[in-house]
C-alpha positions as CSV (number, residue, x, y, z in Angstrom):
1,M,-0.3,-0.3,-0.1
2,I,1.1,3.3,-0.9
3,S,0.0,6.9,-0.2
4,C,1.4,10.3,-1.1
5,G,2.2,12.4,2.1
6,S,0.4,15.7,2.7
7,L,1.4,19.5,2.7
8,S,0.9,19.4,6.6
9,A,4.5,19.5,7.9
10,A,6.0,18.0,10.7
11,P,8.4,19.8,13.0
12,A,12.1,20.3,12.1
13,V,14.5,17.8,13.7
14,A,17.4,19.4,15.6
15,T,20.3,18.2,14.3
16,K,24.1,19.9,16.0
17,N,24.3,22.4,12.4
18,Y,23.0,22.8,9.5
19,A,19.3,21.3,10.9
20,P,16.7,21.0,7.9
21,D,13.9,24.1,8.7
22,R,10.9,20.7,8.7
23,L,10.2,17.4,7.6
24,Q,7.2,17.4,4.3
25,L,6.0,13.3,4.7
26,Y,6.7,12.7,0.7
27,K,5.4,8.5,1.0
28,T,3.6,5.8,3.2
29,V,4.7,2.3,1.2
30,D,4.3,-1.2,3.4
31,G,4.1,1.2,7.0
32,V,7.1,2.8,6.4
33,K,6.8,6.8,6.0
34,L,10.2,8.3,4.3
35,N,10.3,12.4,4.8
36,L,11.9,14.7,2.9
37,H,14.4,16.7,4.7
38,V,13.5,20.9,3.8
39,F,15.3,23.6,4.0
40,E,13.8,26.5,2.7
41,P,15.4,30.0,1.5
42,E,14.0,33.3,3.9
43,G,11.6,35.1,2.1
44,L,10.2,31.9,-0.1
45,N,6.9,32.3,-1.1
46,K,4.5,29.8,-2.5
47,S,3.8,31.8,-5.7
48,D,8.5,31.1,-6.2
49,R,9.4,29.7,-8.5
50,R,12.6,28.9,-7.6
51,P,14.9,25.9,-8.2
52,A,15.6,22.8,-6.7
53,I,17.7,20.2,-5.4
54,V,16.9,17.1,-3.9
55,F,19.5,15.1,-2.7
56,F,19.9,11.2,-1.8
57,F,22.2,9.9,0.6
58,G,25.3,6.8,-0.4
59,G,25.4,4.0,1.8
60,G,25.0,1.2,-1.0
61,W,21.8,1.1,-1.1
62,S,21.8,-0.8,2.7
63,G,23.1,2.0,5.1
64,G,23.3,5.5,5.5
65,N,21.0,9.2,6.4
66,A,19.4,12.2,4.7
67,K,21.8,13.8,6.9
68,Q,24.9,13.7,4.1
69,F,23.9,16.4,2.7
70,F,22.3,19.1,4.9
71,Q,25.8,21.2,4.3
72,Q,24.7,20.7,1.0
73,A,21.4,21.3,1.0
74,R,21.8,24.6,3.8
75,Y,24.0,26.3,1.1
76,F,22.1,26.2,-1.8
77,S,19.4,27.2,0.3
78,D,21.3,30.2,1.5
79,K,21.6,30.8,-2.5
80,G,17.6,30.7,-3.2
81,F,17.2,26.7,-3.9
82,V,14.7,25.0,-2.4
83,C,16.6,22.6,-1.2
84,F,15.8,18.3,-0.4
85,S,17.5,15.6,1.6
86,A,15.1,12.9,1.3
87,D,15.0,9.6,3.3
88,Y,14.1,6.4,1.3
89,R,14.5,2.9,2.2
90,I,17.8,0.5,2.6
91,K,18.6,-2.9,3.0
92,R,19.3,-2.4,7.1
93,K,16.4,-1.0,7.9
94,H,13.9,-2.5,5.5
95,K,15.0,-5.2,3.8
96,T,15.3,-3.8,1.0
97,T,16.8,-4.1,-2.3
98,P,18.4,-0.7,-5.1
99,F,14.7,-1.5,-7.0
100,E,12.8,-0.3,-4.2
101,C,15.8,2.7,-3.8
102,V,15.0,3.9,-7.1
103,K,11.5,3.3,-6.5
104,D,11.6,5.9,-4.1
105,G,13.8,8.4,-5.4
106,K,11.5,8.9,-8.7
107,S,8.9,9.4,-6.0
108,A,10.3,12.5,-4.8
109,I,11.0,13.6,-6.6
110,R,7.4,13.2,-8.4
111,Y,6.4,14.5,-5.7
112,V,9.0,18.0,-5.6
113,R,7.3,18.6,-8.8
114,A,3.7,17.5,-8.3
115,N,3.6,19.5,-5.4
116,A,5.3,22.7,-6.9
117,A,3.3,25.4,-6.9
118,D,2.8,24.9,-2.7
119,L,6.5,24.6,-2.0
120,G,7.6,27.8,-4.2
121,V,9.2,24.8,-6.2
122,D,10.1,25.7,-10.3
123,P,8.8,22.2,-11.4
124,D,11.4,22.4,-14.9
125,R,14.4,23.0,-12.7
126,I,14.2,19.9,-10.1
127,V,17.7,19.4,-9.9
128,A,18.1,14.9,-9.1
129,S,21.7,14.9,-6.7
130,G,23.5,12.3,-4.7
131,G,26.2,10.4,-4.3
132,S,27.6,6.9,-4.6
133,A,24.1,5.0,-4.2
134,G,22.7,7.7,-3.3
135,G,24.3,8.6,-7.5
136,H,23.0,5.6,-8.9
137,V,19.4,6.5,-7.7
138,A,19.0,10.1,-8.6
139,G,20.7,8.9,-11.6
140,C,18.1,6.2,-12.4
141,A,15.6,8.9,-11.7
142,A,16.7,10.3,-15.1
143,I,17.6,7.4,-16.7
144,I,15.7,4.8,-16.2
145,K,12.6,3.5,-17.4
146,D,9.8,2.0,-15.3
147,N,10.6,0.6,-12.3
148,E,8.0,3.7,-10.8
149,E,5.8,3.2,-7.8
150,E,1.9,1.1,-8.3
151,G,-0.4,3.4,-7.7
152,E,1.3,6.8,-8.2
153,D,0.1,9.4,-11.2
154,L,2.4,9.1,-14.5
155,K,1.0,11.7,-15.7
156,V,3.9,13.9,-13.3
157,S,7.4,12.9,-14.2
158,S,9.6,11.6,-12.2
159,Q,12.5,13.0,-14.7
160,P,14.8,15.3,-12.4
161,N,15.8,18.8,-15.6
162,L,19.9,18.2,-14.0
163,M,22.0,15.8,-12.3
164,V,25.2,16.7,-10.0
165,L,26.6,13.4,-9.4
166,Y,29.8,12.8,-6.9
167,N,31.3,9.1,-7.2
168,P,28.4,7.8,-8.6
169,V,27.7,3.9,-8.9
170,L,27.0,3.6,-12.2
171,D,27.5,0.2,-13.1
172,T,26.4,-2.6,-11.0
173,T,28.0,-5.3,-13.1
174,E,30.9,-7.3,-11.7
175,K,32.6,-4.1,-13.8
176,G,31.7,-1.9,-11.3
177,Y,30.6,-1.9,-7.1
178,G,27.4,-4.3,-6.7
179,A,26.4,-6.2,-8.5
180,K,25.7,-9.0,-5.3
181,N,22.7,-7.0,-4.8
182,F,21.0,-7.9,-8.0
183,K,20.2,-11.4,-9.7
184,P,22.5,-13.0,-12.6
185,D,19.8,-12.1,-14.8
186,Q,19.0,-8.2,-13.3
187,Q,22.2,-6.9,-13.4
188,T,22.4,-4.3,-16.4
189,D,18.6,-3.6,-15.7
190,L,19.8,-0.5,-13.7
191,S,23.3,-0.4,-14.4
192,L,23.2,3.2,-16.0
193,T,26.3,2.5,-18.1
194,H,24.2,0.2,-19.6
195,Q,21.0,1.8,-20.0
196,V,22.9,5.3,-21.7
197,K,20.4,7.3,-24.7
198,K,19.8,10.6,-26.6
199,D,18.3,13.5,-24.7
200,I,19.5,12.4,-20.9
201,V,19.6,15.6,-19.0
202,P,23.3,17.4,-18.4
203,T,24.8,15.9,-16.1
204,L,27.7,16.5,-13.9
205,V,29.7,13.4,-12.5
206,F,32.6,14.1,-9.7
207,H,34.6,11.9,-9.3
208,G,38.3,10.4,-7.9
209,T,41.0,9.0,-9.6
210,A,41.4,7.1,-7.0
211,D,38.8,5.6,-5.7
212,T,38.9,1.2,-4.7
213,T,35.0,2.1,-3.8
214,V,33.3,2.7,-8.0
215,P,36.0,2.3,-10.2
216,F,36.7,5.2,-12.4
217,E,37.4,3.6,-14.9
218,N,33.4,3.1,-14.7
219,A,33.1,6.8,-14.5
220,Q,35.2,7.3,-17.7
221,R,33.3,5.0,-20.0
222,F,29.4,6.8,-18.8
223,D,31.1,10.1,-19.8
224,K,31.8,8.9,-22.9
225,L,28.7,6.9,-23.4
226,M,27.0,9.9,-22.8
227,R,28.5,12.9,-25.1
228,K,28.9,9.6,-27.9
229,A,24.7,10.3,-28.0
230,G,24.4,13.7,-27.8
231,N,24.3,14.5,-24.0
232,E,25.8,17.1,-22.1
233,C,28.4,15.3,-19.1
234,V,30.7,17.3,-17.2
235,L,33.4,14.7,-15.9
236,I,35.4,16.0,-13.3
237,P,38.4,13.8,-12.0
238,Y,39.7,14.4,-8.9
239,E,43.7,13.2,-8.8
240,G,44.2,10.7,-5.7
241,K,40.8,11.2,-4.2
242,G,39.2,8.4,-2.9
243,H,35.4,7.2,-2.4
244,G,33.7,10.3,-0.4
245,F,36.3,13.1,-0.7
246,S,33.2,15.3,-1.3
247,N,31.6,14.7,1.9
248,A,30.5,18.1,3.5
249,P,33.0,18.0,6.2
250,F,29.6,18.6,8.8
251,F,28.9,14.7,7.2
252,R,32.7,13.6,8.0
253,A,35.1,15.4,10.2
254,K,38.4,14.0,8.6
255,N,37.3,15.4,5.0
256,K,39.0,19.0,3.6
257,V,37.3,22.3,3.8
258,E,38.9,23.3,1.1
259,T,38.1,19.7,-1.1
260,Y,34.7,21.0,-0.1
261,D,34.2,24.5,-1.0
262,Q,35.9,23.5,-4.2
263,V,33.5,21.1,-4.8
264,T,30.4,23.2,-4.1
265,K,32.1,26.5,-6.2
266,Q,32.3,23.3,-9.4
267,T,28.6,22.4,-8.9
268,E,27.2,26.4,-8.5
269,D,28.6,26.8,-11.6
270,F,27.3,23.8,-13.8
271,L,24.0,25.3,-11.9
272,T,24.3,28.5,-13.1
273,K,25.5,27.8,-16.2
274,H,22.0,26.1,-17.4
275,G,19.2,28.3,-15.5
276,F,19.3,27.2,-12.2
277,S,19.9,30.1,-10.3
278,V,18.1,32.6,-8.5
279,K,18.5,36.4,-9.7
């Protein structure tokens, strides 16, 4: 059973720093309530048409939590964006597979678009972003056909208008990451390198060349396939960096502030180039 969330929000959850302004229920499925952690710009009105970013956390489709992108969400909300760090079902808590993760990612984007008029969001300027398995969830929302949650209004598109991916899972076969999470005949069903086609939205990918979790080769191959299909893809390699190098210091204290700041600036430049900014 699935039901969509209403626009009556729960109180904000206190989180050390970078706490969201409020929680917004976007989906209830099999008794599991899934929230968007909402970060709103100052002076937001329902009548606004602000660009939006929906962030998805990493954790191998098994762990992780929405706090991973709280710092980025606050940064971009301060720039005028409406930002959402999304919960989604994970194996450790909900005994789910990557297929459910992707369904939830699509539901989150569909919810933001369907309720754009109440959220102060421009339905044609929604960015999907995420790290590692969360980058995979964001990418699948843009690229993978079908695998939609039953009972949702499919007339409302679950595809984002732009993607920003941080060390994303791009190949779910033995050549990439996560093959063990799929049956042998399913390994390419959600594998982005195997699903590239024309007319995919502009995409920015950050990847460390020394990533031992998600091979850098996967990002290079995805970039090449995207451009060959006529899509805009910008791959920014970070020499000698490993997995999760771009995580915010708030989420991973050992990460360098300088690296986070550089990645954030490059992200902002990409968004601005494509008209995803607030003047």
